[in-house]
Steps between C-alpha positions, in 0.01 A plus 500: 500500500777585261771327704570150379673367815396701802636240748848543344469881532443466874807274540733731316396839616531663837201566711298806410727783626795690374847365501616751761215413734573124481605347830698174509255234608736200553751283335289478183591862424864432564491202259345715222778753552778235476330348199477830322863567569611158376289545184676845441839337540402226253368753256830698516707185443289394206525845346878488532498155330259613232709796401825297516362228279306723249497867475356814657241510231375154590471621856285789388276271299455275801421809706225584254365158537498538869300826462253319282451241767453765774234677301321177417507358853412833644182498289417144607561532869387851591134590505534861391243610242660721222360656183525301181727765348758440771489126434528551126806723546671252742431192308606664168828572669511141622431371146775716358747375759403133432553558119840656581604208727397243237670692215821527707495128565451419136779729397739377759425136403557575132832672583603196706422270206693723262804487723496118504488465125 
């Protein structure tokens, strides 16, 4: 009962088995593979553009934001019960990362304003 959207979980996850045991069951699997590859290519292109337009530090900050989203959505979609200490540790890390991302954005904006004046 701790999964918020169980119907979405079924859509995005493979059937109950391991990855190595999975048998292709039709064109739907092929479409998922092609979609995943296209998303990977788009990710690589966007990373290249992000680093080219900003800096490697900005890329690292965006990477931390992605990690925060992975932890948060993992908690929302997966129905694994974990001890409260584990959650406290993970979400303390998430909170620190969010503070870091916001601080970085504020500092970068103030530097940009200083350059304009």
